[in-house]
C-alpha positions as a LaTeX table, in Angstrom:
\begin{tabular}{lrrr}
\hline
Residue & $x$ (\AA) & $y$ (\AA) & $z$ (\AA) \\
\hline
Unk1 & 109.45 & 164.49 & 132.55 \\
Unk2 & 113.07 & 164.77 & 133.73 \\
Unk3 & 115.68 & 162.68 & 131.83 \\
Unk4 & 119.32 & 162.15 & 132.74 \\
Unk5 & 122.08 & 160.43 & 130.64 \\
Unk6 & 125.32 & 158.81 & 131.68 \\
Unk7 & 127.43 & 161.51 & 130.14 \\
Unk8 & 130.95 & 161.18 & 131.42 \\
Unk9 & 130.36 & 158.57 & 134.05 \\
Unk10 & 129.31 & 155.22 & 132.46 \\
Unk11 & 126.83 & 153.37 & 134.66 \\
Unk12 & 125.94 & 156.30 & 136.87 \\
Unk13 & 122.33 & 156.39 & 135.86 \\
Unk14 & 121.94 & 152.69 & 136.43 \\
Unk15 & 123.43 & 153.07 & 139.85 \\
Unk16 & 121.22 & 155.94 & 140.72 \\
Unk17 & 118.11 & 154.02 & 139.56 \\
Unk18 & 119.13 & 150.99 & 141.56 \\
Unk19 & 119.66 & 153.19 & 144.67 \\
Unk20 & 116.30 & 154.85 & 144.28 \\
Unk21 & 114.52 & 151.52 & 144.07 \\
Unk22 & 116.33 & 150.19 & 147.08 \\
Unk23 & 115.36 & 153.25 & 149.09 \\
Unk24 & 111.76 & 153.04 & 147.83 \\
Unk25 & 111.50 & 149.46 & 149.01 \\
Unk26 & 111.24 & 150.84 & 152.59 \\
Unk27 & 108.16 & 153.03 & 151.69 \\
Unk28 & 105.66 & 150.24 & 152.32 \\
Unk29 & 106.99 & 150.11 & 155.95 \\
Unk30 & 106.75 & 153.83 & 156.45 \\
Unk31 & 110.05 & 154.91 & 154.78 \\
Unk32 & 110.52 & 158.33 & 153.26 \\
Unk33 & 109.01 & 159.13 & 149.84 \\
Unk34 & 111.32 & 158.50 & 146.85 \\
Unk35 & 110.82 & 159.74 & 143.34 \\
Unk36 & 109.74 & 156.98 & 140.93 \\
Unk37 & 112.28 & 156.10 & 138.21 \\
Unk38 & 112.38 & 154.41 & 134.88 \\
Unk39 & 115.75 & 153.45 & 133.39 \\
Unk40 & 117.52 & 151.76 & 130.54 \\
Unk41 & 121.02 & 151.51 & 129.21 \\
Unk42 & 122.71 & 154.84 & 129.77 \\
Unk43 & 119.58 & 156.86 & 130.88 \\
Unk44 & 116.98 & 157.31 & 133.54 \\
Unk45 & 113.66 & 159.16 & 133.62 \\
Unk46 & 111.69 & 160.60 & 136.57 \\
Unk47 & 108.51 & 162.65 & 136.81 \\
Unk48 & 109.10 & 166.42 & 136.97 \\
Unk49 & 108.27 & 167.47 & 140.50 \\
Unk50 & 107.91 & 171.05 & 141.56 \\
Unk51 & 109.95 & 171.96 & 144.62 \\
Unk52 & 108.00 & 174.47 & 146.77 \\
Unk53 & 108.49 & 175.30 & 150.42 \\
Unk54 & 109.07 & 173.01 & 153.36 \\
Unk55 & 106.69 & 173.33 & 156.33 \\
Unk56 & 107.28 & 172.38 & 159.99 \\
Unk57 & 104.76 & 169.54 & 159.66 \\
Unk58 & 106.35 & 168.27 & 156.47 \\
Unk59 & 109.80 & 168.40 & 158.03 \\
Unk60 & 108.62 & 166.43 & 161.08 \\
Unk61 & 106.89 & 163.87 & 158.93 \\
Unk62 & 110.01 & 163.46 & 156.68 \\
Unk63 & 112.23 & 162.90 & 159.75 \\
Unk64 & 109.86 & 160.26 & 161.02 \\
Unk65 & 109.76 & 158.55 & 157.65 \\
Unk66 & 113.59 & 158.73 & 157.24 \\
Unk67 & 113.96 & 156.78 & 160.42 \\
Unk68 & 112.04 & 153.94 & 158.87 \\
Unk69 & 114.13 & 154.14 & 155.64 \\
Unk70 & 117.31 & 153.79 & 157.80 \\
Unk71 & 115.72 & 150.96 & 159.74 \\
Unk72 & 115.26 & 148.96 & 156.56 \\
Unk73 & 119.00 & 148.28 & 157.03 \\
Unk74 & 121.85 & 147.04 & 154.92 \\
Unk75 & 123.96 & 143.86 & 155.04 \\
Unk76 & 127.23 & 145.52 & 156.00 \\
Unk77 & 129.25 & 148.81 & 156.04 \\
Unk78 & 129.62 & 150.10 & 152.52 \\
Unk79 & 127.11 & 147.64 & 151.10 \\
Unk80 & 125.83 & 148.65 & 147.64 \\
Unk81 & 122.09 & 148.96 & 146.93 \\
Unk82 & 120.66 & 145.57 & 146.17 \\
Unk83 & 121.35 & 144.48 & 142.66 \\
Unk84 & 124.39 & 146.65 & 142.14 \\
Unk85 & 128.00 & 145.36 & 141.65 \\
Unk86 & 131.03 & 147.50 & 141.81 \\
Unk87 & 131.83 & 150.91 & 143.21 \\
Unk88 & 129.42 & 153.85 & 143.28 \\
Unk89 & 129.52 & 157.61 & 142.71 \\
Unk90 & 128.78 & 160.74 & 144.72 \\
Unk91 & 128.59 & 163.38 & 142.03 \\
Unk92 & 131.88 & 162.88 & 140.14 \\
Unk93 & 133.67 & 161.35 & 143.23 \\
Unk94 & 134.13 & 157.61 & 143.21 \\
Unk95 & 132.44 & 155.99 & 146.22 \\
Unk96 & 133.93 & 152.72 & 147.38 \\
Unk97 & 131.30 & 149.96 & 147.84 \\
Unk98 & 131.96 & 146.54 & 149.31 \\
Unk99 & 130.37 & 143.36 & 147.95 \\
Unk100 & 131.07 & 141.63 & 151.20 \\
Unk101 & 131.50 & 142.49 & 154.80 \\
Unk102 & 135.06 & 143.38 & 155.75 \\
Unk103 & 134.82 & 145.11 & 159.16 \\
Unk104 & 132.42 & 145.38 & 161.97 \\
Unk105 & 133.64 & 148.82 & 162.92 \\
Unk106 & 131.85 & 152.00 & 161.66 \\
Unk107 & 135.01 & 153.98 & 162.36 \\
Unk108 & 137.26 & 151.75 & 160.29 \\
Unk109 & 134.75 & 151.90 & 157.38 \\
Unk110 & 134.36 & 155.66 & 157.64 \\
Unk111 & 138.10 & 156.32 & 157.72 \\
Unk112 & 139.12 & 153.81 & 155.08 \\
Unk113 & 136.27 & 154.09 & 152.55 \\
Unk114 & 134.81 & 157.49 & 153.06 \\
Unk115 & 137.64 & 159.93 & 154.01 \\
Unk116 & 141.07 & 158.61 & 152.95 \\
Unk117 & 140.19 & 157.98 & 149.31 \\
Unk118 & 139.36 & 161.68 & 148.94 \\
Unk119 & 142.47 & 163.06 & 150.66 \\
Unk120 & 145.03 & 162.66 & 147.88 \\
Unk121 & 142.86 & 164.38 & 145.20 \\
Unk122 & 142.18 & 167.21 & 147.66 \\
Unk123 & 145.94 & 167.52 & 148.19 \\
Unk124 & 146.50 & 167.56 & 144.46 \\
Unk125 & 144.11 & 170.42 & 143.88 \\
Unk126 & 145.66 & 172.42 & 146.67 \\
Unk127 & 142.60 & 172.64 & 148.83 \\
Unk128 & 144.25 & 170.73 & 151.68 \\
Unk129 & 147.88 & 171.27 & 152.45 \\
Unk130 & 150.39 & 169.08 & 154.25 \\
Unk131 & 149.51 & 170.21 & 157.72 \\
Unk132 & 145.82 & 169.77 & 157.00 \\
Unk133 & 146.52 & 166.27 & 155.65 \\
Unk134 & 148.13 & 165.42 & 158.96 \\
Unk135 & 144.98 & 166.42 & 160.83 \\
Unk136 & 142.85 & 164.28 & 158.55 \\
Unk137 & 145.21 & 161.31 & 158.96 \\
Unk138 & 145.16 & 161.64 & 162.75 \\
Unk139 & 141.29 & 161.69 & 162.72 \\
Unk140 & 141.32 & 158.58 & 160.62 \\
Unk141 & 143.67 & 156.90 & 163.12 \\
Unk142 & 141.22 & 157.66 & 165.93 \\
Unk143 & 138.34 & 156.42 & 163.78 \\
Unk144 & 140.14 & 153.15 & 163.00 \\
Unk145 & 140.91 & 152.70 & 166.71 \\
Unk146 & 137.18 & 152.78 & 167.44 \\
Unk147 & 137.34 & 155.98 & 169.48 \\
Unk148 & 134.13 & 157.32 & 167.89 \\
Unk149 & 132.09 & 154.10 & 167.36 \\
Unk150 & 128.51 & 154.61 & 168.56 \\
Unk151 & 125.18 & 152.82 & 168.30 \\
Unk152 & 122.65 & 153.28 & 165.53 \\
Unk153 & 119.36 & 154.95 & 166.40 \\
Unk154 & 116.80 & 152.93 & 168.38 \\
Unk155 & 114.81 & 151.31 & 165.63 \\
Unk156 & 118.00 & 149.75 & 164.30 \\
Unk157 & 119.71 & 148.96 & 167.55 \\
Unk158 & 116.60 & 147.30 & 169.11 \\
Unk159 & 116.26 & 145.16 & 166.05 \\
Unk160 & 119.88 & 144.15 & 166.12 \\
Unk161 & 120.53 & 145.81 & 162.71 \\
Unk162 & 124.06 & 147.26 & 162.88 \\
Unk163 & 124.05 & 149.05 & 159.50 \\
Unk164 & 121.51 & 151.56 & 158.18 \\
Unk165 & 120.10 & 152.01 & 154.70 \\
Unk166 & 121.39 & 155.46 & 153.67 \\
Unk167 & 120.47 & 157.89 & 150.94 \\
Unk168 & 124.17 & 158.76 & 151.10 \\
Unk169 & 124.05 & 162.26 & 149.55 \\
Unk170 & 121.34 & 163.79 & 151.65 \\
Unk171 & 122.09 & 167.50 & 151.42 \\
Unk172 & 119.04 & 169.80 & 151.38 \\
Unk173 & 118.91 & 169.96 & 147.60 \\
Unk174 & 118.22 & 166.28 & 147.34 \\
Unk175 & 114.87 & 166.56 & 149.23 \\
Unk176 & 112.08 & 168.16 & 147.19 \\
Unk177 & 109.16 & 169.61 & 149.19 \\
Unk178 & 106.10 & 169.21 & 147.03 \\
Unk179 & 102.30 & 169.55 & 147.33 \\
Unk180 & 100.90 & 165.92 & 147.59 \\
Unk181 & 98.36 & 166.56 & 144.86 \\
Unk182 & 101.06 & 167.62 & 142.38 \\
Unk183 & 103.21 & 164.60 & 143.24 \\
Unk184 & 100.34 & 162.18 & 142.94 \\
Unk185 & 99.27 & 163.53 & 139.53 \\
Unk186 & 102.80 & 163.70 & 138.15 \\
Unk187 & 103.74 & 160.20 & 139.39 \\
Unk188 & 100.41 & 158.70 & 138.10 \\
Unk189 & 101.06 & 160.14 & 134.62 \\
Unk190 & 104.71 & 159.01 & 134.70 \\
Unk191 & 104.03 & 155.48 & 135.78 \\
Unk192 & 101.38 & 155.13 & 133.14 \\
Unk193 & 103.67 & 156.06 & 130.34 \\
Unk194 & 105.72 & 153.60 & 128.23 \\
Unk195 & 109.19 & 154.10 & 126.83 \\
Unk196 & 110.44 & 152.22 & 123.71 \\
Unk197 & 113.73 & 151.28 & 125.49 \\
Unk198 & 112.00 & 149.89 & 128.51 \\
Unk199 & 112.42 & 146.13 & 129.16 \\
Unk200 & 109.30 & 144.17 & 128.31 \\
Unk201 & 108.98 & 142.73 & 131.73 \\
Unk202 & 108.62 & 146.23 & 133.16 \\
Unk203 & 111.55 & 145.69 & 135.52 \\
Unk204 & 112.73 & 149.29 & 134.79 \\
Unk205 & 109.83 & 150.81 & 136.73 \\
Unk206 & 110.08 & 151.23 & 140.45 \\
Unk207 & 107.72 & 148.95 & 142.45 \\
Unk208 & 108.21 & 149.99 & 146.08 \\
Unk209 & 105.91 & 152.83 & 147.15 \\
Unk210 & 104.24 & 153.25 & 143.75 \\
Unk211 & 100.71 & 152.87 & 145.13 \\
Unk212 & 101.43 & 155.57 & 147.68 \\
Unk213 & 103.01 & 158.02 & 145.21 \\
Unk214 & 100.18 & 157.90 & 142.78 \\
Unk215 & 97.31 & 158.54 & 145.20 \\
Unk216 & 96.84 & 162.00 & 146.68 \\
Unk217 & 94.77 & 160.60 & 149.49 \\
Unk218 & 97.31 & 157.95 & 150.43 \\
Unk219 & 100.17 & 160.33 & 149.98 \\
Unk220 & 98.63 & 162.93 & 152.30 \\
Unk221 & 98.03 & 160.25 & 154.93 \\
Unk222 & 101.57 & 159.07 & 154.45 \\
Unk223 & 102.99 & 162.56 & 154.67 \\
Unk224 & 100.74 & 163.69 & 157.51 \\
Unk225 & 99.82 & 166.84 & 155.62 \\
Unk226 & 99.54 & 168.66 & 152.28 \\
Unk227 & 103.37 & 168.81 & 151.62 \\
Unk228 & 105.67 & 165.87 & 151.32 \\
Unk229 & 109.43 & 165.56 & 151.22 \\
Unk230 & 110.61 & 163.44 & 148.29 \\
Unk231 & 114.21 & 162.10 & 148.05 \\
Unk232 & 116.09 & 162.29 & 144.77 \\
Unk233 & 119.63 & 161.68 & 143.49 \\
Unk234 & 121.01 & 159.26 & 146.09 \\
Unk235 & 124.49 & 157.73 & 146.61 \\
Unk236 & 122.81 & 154.84 & 148.44 \\
Unk237 & 124.86 & 152.40 & 150.60 \\
Unk238 & 125.02 & 150.84 & 153.99 \\
Unk239 & 126.33 & 153.23 & 156.68 \\
Unk240 & 125.44 & 155.02 & 159.92 \\
Unk241 & 122.08 & 156.79 & 160.16 \\
Unk242 & 123.65 & 159.82 & 161.74 \\
Unk243 & 125.56 & 160.57 & 158.53 \\
Unk244 & 122.41 & 161.31 & 156.54 \\
Unk245 & 121.03 & 163.44 & 159.40 \\
Unk246 & 124.28 & 165.41 & 159.67 \\
Unk247 & 124.58 & 165.97 & 155.92 \\
Unk248 & 120.96 & 167.33 & 155.64 \\
Unk249 & 121.97 & 170.40 & 157.68 \\
Unk250 & 125.36 & 171.05 & 156.14 \\
Unk251 & 124.20 & 173.59 & 153.53 \\
Unk252 & 121.02 & 174.66 & 155.28 \\
Unk253 & 117.73 & 172.91 & 155.65 \\
Unk254 & 114.61 & 174.79 & 156.60 \\
Unk255 & 112.99 & 173.43 & 159.85 \\
Unk256 & 115.95 & 171.07 & 160.41 \\
Unk257 & 115.05 & 170.84 & 164.10 \\
Unk258 & 111.59 & 169.56 & 163.12 \\
Unk259 & 113.24 & 166.86 & 160.99 \\
Unk260 & 115.30 & 165.81 & 163.97 \\
Unk261 & 112.20 & 165.87 & 166.29 \\
Unk262 & 110.28 & 163.73 & 163.85 \\
Unk263 & 113.12 & 161.26 & 163.62 \\
Unk264 & 113.56 & 160.94 & 167.33 \\
Unk265 & 109.79 & 160.54 & 167.88 \\
Unk266 & 110.10 & 156.98 & 166.52 \\
Unk267 & 113.87 & 156.30 & 166.72 \\
Unk268 & 115.74 & 158.17 & 169.42 \\
Unk269 & 119.39 & 158.84 & 168.62 \\
Unk270 & 122.35 & 157.73 & 170.78 \\
Unk271 & 123.36 & 160.13 & 173.49 \\
Unk272 & 125.49 & 163.10 & 172.50 \\
Unk273 & 124.56 & 162.76 & 168.82 \\
Unk274 & 124.75 & 166.52 & 168.32 \\
Unk275 & 128.43 & 166.49 & 169.26 \\
Unk276 & 129.02 & 163.97 & 166.45 \\
Unk277 & 127.36 & 166.00 & 163.66 \\
Unk278 & 130.62 & 167.54 & 162.50 \\
Unk279 & 132.31 & 164.13 & 162.54 \\
Unk280 & 129.74 & 162.67 & 160.21 \\
Unk281 & 130.06 & 165.70 & 157.92 \\
Unk282 & 133.74 & 165.15 & 157.26 \\
Unk283 & 132.98 & 162.82 & 154.34 \\
Unk284 & 130.72 & 165.24 & 152.47 \\
Unk285 & 133.12 & 168.12 & 153.16 \\
Unk286 & 136.16 & 166.31 & 151.90 \\
Unk287 & 134.24 & 165.19 & 148.80 \\
Unk288 & 133.55 & 168.86 & 148.11 \\
Unk289 & 137.21 & 169.72 & 148.74 \\
Unk290 & 138.18 & 167.07 & 146.22 \\
Unk291 & 135.64 & 168.15 & 143.58 \\
Unk292 & 135.58 & 171.95 & 143.97 \\
Unk293 & 138.62 & 172.87 & 145.99 \\
Unk294 & 138.58 & 176.42 & 147.39 \\
Unk295 & 137.49 & 176.90 & 150.98 \\
Unk296 & 136.05 & 173.41 & 151.36 \\
Unk297 & 139.48 & 172.03 & 152.13 \\
Unk298 & 139.96 & 174.55 & 154.97 \\
Unk299 & 136.54 & 173.77 & 156.34 \\
Unk300 & 137.13 & 170.03 & 156.20 \\
Unk301 & 140.35 & 170.43 & 158.22 \\
Unk302 & 138.77 & 172.75 & 160.81 \\
Unk303 & 135.96 & 170.37 & 161.39 \\
Unk304 & 138.23 & 167.38 & 161.59 \\
Unk305 & 140.58 & 169.25 & 164.03 \\
Unk306 & 137.72 & 169.25 & 166.57 \\
Unk307 & 137.96 & 165.47 & 166.81 \\
Unk308 & 141.72 & 164.99 & 166.91 \\
\hline
\end{tabular}
């Protein structure tokens, strides 16, 4: 079993557990597999899953399932996972979340709540200098002006759902590629265990997707093969589906093209989506510049410059 405590960021495990359950709610409609979670005040627990190797078939199936997760939707840009109040976190970076709708423009949301809050800390640690900050600010002006607003993928746009349900921190390390038999066995053992701190009503245990995750037969049918991609450690919120897809390839994802092919097999992306990959990555890059400094600031500015 894997256990995590709040250490240093009060409420972070409660937020993570809430986000996992929100994402898992989409599993019954074909959404991507999500690790089960049990949580209490200041802690969470998950089954220990063994990350092996991705396969082309698993990547394709994950992409297809991720499209259904996104299609589950969110109420507005920057919406928190259902049941959460207040801002969120992406690692140690505070992530603004909005209790109510405040704009109908993705660009305004992305500039105001995903890029600009990270700029001052990145300036303070020296990773982005004054000239780089000007580039970032110019990009945000264009975003706020709506120059880059674009439709969601087809499952969302055809349903009239303007905002996707995002994992929000979907780099390759937050998808585990696991044999379905191992997953089913670990999840079945985990969901059958009791914890003294667990609420008596069992509300701490994830409901969505539990039947799928505990049956090797169901899980293999769900995954379309012997390996399944399982999402962990989200910064879940309402956003644009292309952000998750862009972030997945930022630090390298094996068979990324197969993920994209699987996604588009059920929910084709808006035209010229590949030209927007860098734009959607600016948020994750500037978060890394804020947290770790170094070359991340330079990379953030270089990517942003392409869109100014």
